[in-house]
C-alpha positions as CSV (number, residue, x, y, z in Angstrom):
1,M,16.3,1.6,14.4
2,L,12.3,1.9,13.3
3,I,10.0,1.7,16.6
4,G,6.1,0.7,16.3
5,V,3.3,0.0,18.6
6,N,0.9,-3.1,18.7
7,V,-2.4,-1.4,18.7
8,P,-5.1,-3.6,20.9
9,N,-7.9,-4.4,18.1
10,F,-9.6,-6.4,20.7
11,G,-11.6,-6.1,23.8
12,P,-14.2,-4.7,25.6
13,G,-12.9,-0.8,25.2
14,T,-11.7,-1.1,21.9
15,S,-14.3,0.7,19.1
16,P,-13.8,2.8,15.8
17,A,-13.2,5.9,17.5
18,V,-10.7,4.3,20.2
19,L,-9.0,2.9,17.0
20,R,-8.9,6.1,15.5
21,E,-7.4,7.6,18.6
22,W,-4.8,5.3,19.3
23,A,-3.6,5.5,15.3
24,R,-3.7,9.7,15.8
25,T,-1.7,9.4,19.2
26,V,0.7,6.7,17.9
27,E,1.3,8.9,14.7
28,G,1.9,12.1,16.7
29,L,4.0,10.6,19.2
30,G,6.0,10.1,16.3
31,F,6.2,6.2,15.9
32,D,7.2,4.7,12.9
33,L,4.9,1.5,12.7
34,L,1.4,0.6,13.8
35,M,0.5,-2.7,13.9
36,M,-2.3,-5.3,14.9
37,S,-2.9,-9.1,15.7
38,D,-5.3,-11.3,14.0
39,H,-8.3,-13.8,15.1
40,V,-10.8,-14.7,12.7
41,V,-13.0,-16.4,15.3
42,V,-12.9,-16.1,18.9
43,T,-13.5,-19.2,20.2
44,P,-13.2,-19.9,24.1
45,D,-9.1,-20.2,24.0
46,V,-8.8,-17.2,21.8
47,A,-11.4,-15.3,24.3
48,E,-9.3,-15.8,27.4
49,Q,-6.5,-13.6,26.0
50,Y,-8.2,-11.5,23.3
51,P,-11.7,-11.5,23.7
52,A,-14.4,-9.6,21.1
53,P,-15.2,-7.4,19.9
54,F,-12.1,-8.6,17.8
55,Y,-11.4,-6.1,14.7
56,E,-10.2,-8.0,11.8
57,P,-6.6,-6.8,10.9
58,F,-7.2,-5.6,7.3
59,T,-10.3,-4.1,7.5
60,A,-9.1,-2.2,10.7
61,L,-5.9,-1.1,9.2
62,S,-7.3,-0.4,6.0
63,W,-9.4,2.2,7.4
64,L,-6.9,3.4,9.8
65,A,-4.9,4.1,6.6
66,G,-7.5,7.0,5.6
67,V,-6.7,8.7,8.8
68,T,-3.0,8.7,9.2
69,E,-0.7,10.0,6.9
70,R,3.0,8.7,7.8
71,I,3.0,5.9,9.8
72,T,3.7,2.3,8.5
73,L,0.9,-0.7,9.4
74,G,1.4,-4.1,9.6
75,T,0.1,-7.6,11.1
76,T,2.2,-8.8,14.2
77,V,1.2,-11.3,13.0
78,L,-1.4,-12.6,10.7
79,I,-2.0,-16.2,11.1
80,A,-1.2,-17.3,7.9
81,P,-3.0,-20.7,7.7
82,Y,-6.3,-19.5,8.2
83,R,-6.8,-17.7,4.4
84,H,-6.1,-18.9,0.9
85,P,-2.9,-17.9,-0.1
86,L,-4.2,-15.9,-2.7
87,L,-6.6,-13.8,-0.9
88,V,-3.9,-12.6,1.6
89,A,-2.0,-11.7,-1.7
90,R,-5.1,-9.6,-3.1
91,M,-5.9,-8.1,0.5
92,A,-2.1,-7.0,1.2
93,A,-1.5,-5.6,-2.5
94,N,-4.5,-3.7,-2.1
95,L,-3.7,-2.6,1.5
96,A,-0.3,-1.6,0.1
97,D,-1.7,0.0,-2.6
98,L,-4.2,2.4,-1.1
99,S,-1.8,3.3,1.7
100,G,0.9,4.6,-0.4
101,G,3.0,1.7,0.2
102,R,2.9,2.0,4.1
103,F,2.2,-1.9,4.8
104,V,4.3,-4.6,6.2
105,L,3.1,-8.0,6.5
106,G,3.9,-10.4,9.7
107,L,3.1,-13.8,9.6
108,G,2.8,-16.5,12.1
109,I,1.4,-20.4,12.1
110,G,-0.7,-19.7,14.9
111,W,-1.7,-21.8,18.4
112,A,-5.5,-21.7,18.9
113,R,-6.4,-25.2,18.3
114,E,-10.1,-24.2,19.0
115,E,-10.2,-21.8,16.2
116,F,-8.1,-23.9,13.9
117,A,-10.8,-26.4,14.4
118,A,-13.7,-24.0,13.7
119,L,-12.1,-23.0,10.4
120,G,-11.8,-26.8,9.4
121,V,-7.8,-26.0,9.2
122,P,-5.6,-29.1,10.2
123,F,-3.6,-27.8,13.2
124,E,-0.8,-30.0,12.8
125,R,-0.1,-29.0,9.1
126,R,0.1,-25.3,10.1
127,G,3.6,-24.9,9.2
128,K,3.7,-26.0,5.9
129,L,0.4,-24.0,5.0
130,T,2.6,-21.1,6.3
131,D,5.3,-22.0,4.1
132,E,3.1,-22.3,1.1
133,L,1.3,-19.3,1.6
134,I,4.7,-17.2,1.7
135,T,5.9,-18.7,-1.7
136,T,2.5,-18.3,-3.2
137,V,2.3,-14.6,-2.3
138,R,5.6,-13.8,-3.7
139,E,4.8,-15.4,-7.0
140,A,1.7,-13.5,-6.9
141,W,3.1,-10.2,-6.3
142,R,5.5,-10.9,-9.3
143,D,2.4,-10.1,-11.5
144,E,2.3,-6.3,-11.9
145,D,-1.6,-6.7,-11.9
146,Y,-1.6,-6.7,-8.3
147,R,0.1,-3.5,-7.7
148,A,1.9,-5.0,-4.7
149,G,5.1,-2.5,-4.8
150,D,7.9,-3.9,-2.2
151,I,6.1,-5.3,1.0
152,P,8.1,-6.8,3.5
153,I,7.3,-10.1,5.2
154,W,8.3,-10.4,8.9
155,V,8.3,-14.2,10.0
156,G,7.7,-15.0,13.6
157,G,8.7,-18.5,15.6
158,H,11.7,-19.3,17.9
159,S,11.6,-22.9,17.0
160,D,14.3,-23.8,14.9
161,S,11.5,-24.6,11.9
162,G,10.3,-21.2,12.5
163,L,13.7,-19.5,12.7
164,R,14.6,-21.2,9.2
165,R,11.4,-20.3,7.9
166,A,12.6,-16.5,8.4
167,I,15.9,-17.5,7.1
168,R,14.2,-19.2,3.9
169,L,11.4,-17.1,3.3
170,G,11.5,-13.8,5.2
171,D,12.8,-10.5,5.0
172,A,12.4,-10.6,8.7
173,W,12.7,-12.4,11.8
174,H,9.7,-11.1,14.2
175,P,10.0,-13.0,17.6
176,L,7.4,-12.2,20.2
177,R,7.7,-11.0,23.9
178,Q,11.3,-12.7,24.8
179,T,13.2,-12.2,27.8
180,P,16.6,-10.8,27.8
181,Q,18.1,-14.5,28.0
182,V,16.0,-16.0,25.6
183,W,16.5,-13.4,23.0
184,R,20.5,-13.9,23.0
185,E,20.1,-17.6,23.1
186,T,17.6,-17.5,20.1
187,L,19.7,-14.8,18.2
188,A,22.5,-17.0,18.3
189,R,20.7,-20.0,17.1
190,L,19.4,-17.9,14.2
191,E,23.0,-16.7,13.3
192,R,24.1,-20.4,13.3
193,L,21.1,-21.7,11.3
194,S,21.7,-18.9,8.8
195,V,25.2,-20.3,8.2
196,E,24.1,-23.6,7.7
197,E,21.5,-22.4,5.3
198,N,24.0,-20.7,3.3
199,R,22.0,-17.9,3.3
200,P,22.0,-14.2,5.0
201,R,20.5,-13.5,8.4
202,P,17.4,-12.1,8.1
203,A,16.7,-8.4,9.6
204,L,15.8,-8.5,13.4
205,A,12.4,-7.1,14.0
206,P,11.2,-8.2,17.4
207,R,7.9,-7.5,19.2
208,I,8.7,-7.1,23.1
209,L,6.2,-6.1,25.9
210,L,5.7,-2.6,27.2
211,R,5.2,-2.7,30.7
212,L,6.8,0.1,33.1
213,T,7.3,-0.6,36.6
214,D,8.3,1.7,39.7
215,Q,10.9,-0.6,40.8
216,P,13.4,-2.4,38.6
217,L,12.8,-6.2,37.9
218,A,15.2,-8.9,38.0
219,D,13.4,-11.6,36.4
220,R,11.5,-10.0,33.2
221,R,10.8,-9.7,29.6
222,L,12.0,-7.6,27.4
223,G,10.2,-4.0,27.5
224,E,9.3,-4.8,30.9
225,G,10.5,-2.6,34.2
226,T,11.5,1.1,35.2
227,L,11.7,3.3,31.9
228,E,15.6,3.0,32.3
229,Q,15.2,-0.9,32.0
230,V,13.0,-0.3,28.9
231,V,15.3,2.5,27.2
232,G,18.2,-0.1,28.0
233,D,16.6,-2.7,26.3
234,L,16.0,-0.7,23.4
235,R,19.2,0.4,23.1
236,Q,20.7,-3.1,23.2
237,L,18.2,-4.1,20.7
238,R,19.7,-1.6,18.3
239,A,22.9,-2.3,19.5
240,D,22.3,-6.0,18.1
241,G,21.4,-4.7,14.8
242,A,17.7,-4.7,14.9
243,H,15.9,-3.2,12.1
244,A,12.7,-2.5,14.0
245,V,11.1,-3.1,17.6
246,V,7.2,-3.0,18.2
247,L,6.2,-2.5,21.8
248,D,3.3,-4.3,22.7
249,P,1.4,-2.4,25.3
250,F,-1.1,-4.9,26.2
251,V,0.0,-6.8,29.2
252,G,-3.0,-9.8,29.5
253,D,-6.2,-7.9,31.2
254,P,-8.8,-7.0,28.7
255,E,-10.2,-4.3,31.2
256,E,-6.8,-2.5,29.9
257,T,-8.6,-1.7,26.8
258,R,-11.1,0.3,28.7
259,R,-7.9,2.4,29.8
260,P,-6.0,3.4,26.8
261,D,-4.5,6.3,28.3
262,V,-1.9,4.1,30.4
263,A,-0.9,2.8,27.4
264,W,-0.3,5.9,25.5
265,D,1.6,7.6,29.0
266,A,3.9,4.7,28.8
267,L,4.5,5.0,25.0
268,A,5.3,9.0,25.2
269,A,7.7,8.0,28.3
270,V,9.7,5.7,26.1
271,R,9.4,7.9,23.1
272,K,10.7,10.7,25.2
273,D,13.6,9.0,26.3
274,F,15.0,6.6,24.1
275,R,16.1,8.7,20.6
């Protein structure tokens, strides 16, 4: 099972130098994936959680491709309706080519209504636009001139429509920050819907929180609690057949971005205990 890290590409403590240190730290600890989230316009609803500066993921990951050697880069998740499908196809293919094939395209439909409005994209059509983008991107990559190689597409979402999208169009299902109970319930729905669609179940690639506590937690999300609880979650996800797990060390306070060493210590502890 691959283990990755969602690196904060936003917030008051984030800078080119900090992003470079994140990349070197994550790769140096032996993680398999370095992934970044996506926003284009930092509207008030976005800024509440992900304040400026916000480094656009294709630009930032292309830069980090030059300061890393082994780690796979990716988006978790690119908001599909925000960009023209052929632009996404070109940027993703270029990043995969420039990095030596080290790229995963994670996609989602988005949630920030004010950002959709600022970009002139109809919020109500975001699901259909995402379906169209995935289909168009795959068609474009069949053209050898793109030099796309084999770029996996991970599809986020936990509604029935999101699960069907992952089954029909994705290489992997990429849910975000679920509780253990919701994970089990949604995984069962994914299995049932795969049978209904008469298609194989996509690979499993959840993104889970990473928040270490001194005392065990009873009411928690995956990746939250003592080191023993977090490592137990990873072992259970591996037993469930997960292809990859992405650890998300950003708990929710933008001030965390000024203290990346706290996240690095937690990542080092998990990496040491989970093999």
